[in-house]
C-alpha positions, 0 to 999 in steps of 0.5 A: 511523536512527531509526524512527517508531512507527506508530500506525496499521497502514497497511501491515497495512491495505493488505495486508488490502485487497489480499487482499480484492480477491484481488490478488497483490503483483505484480498490484498493482505492475503496475497501479500501474506502468501508473498511473505509479508506480515501486514495486517488489514488494519496495517493496510487501512492505516497506510492508505489513510496516511497514519502509518508508513509502508515497509519498502519490502511491502511496497515492492510486493504491492508493485508485483501484486498490482503489476504497476511501476513505482511511479504510479505509487508516487504520482502527485 
């Protein structure tokens, strides 16, 4: 399996935003699940470390949960 090199630190940006909001991974996942996501804490951890891609629907939910613009996720 080949990995696509990431040119934007999306996972790291998600982690930074989460920490600025003073939320644990578990708290984020619980809120996402209430919004209809099936994401697990392990999946979020893998997204934050760049080992896994995020679904567009989960990114949309994170935007709502964190109350940020998409630009903040894609900042370089």
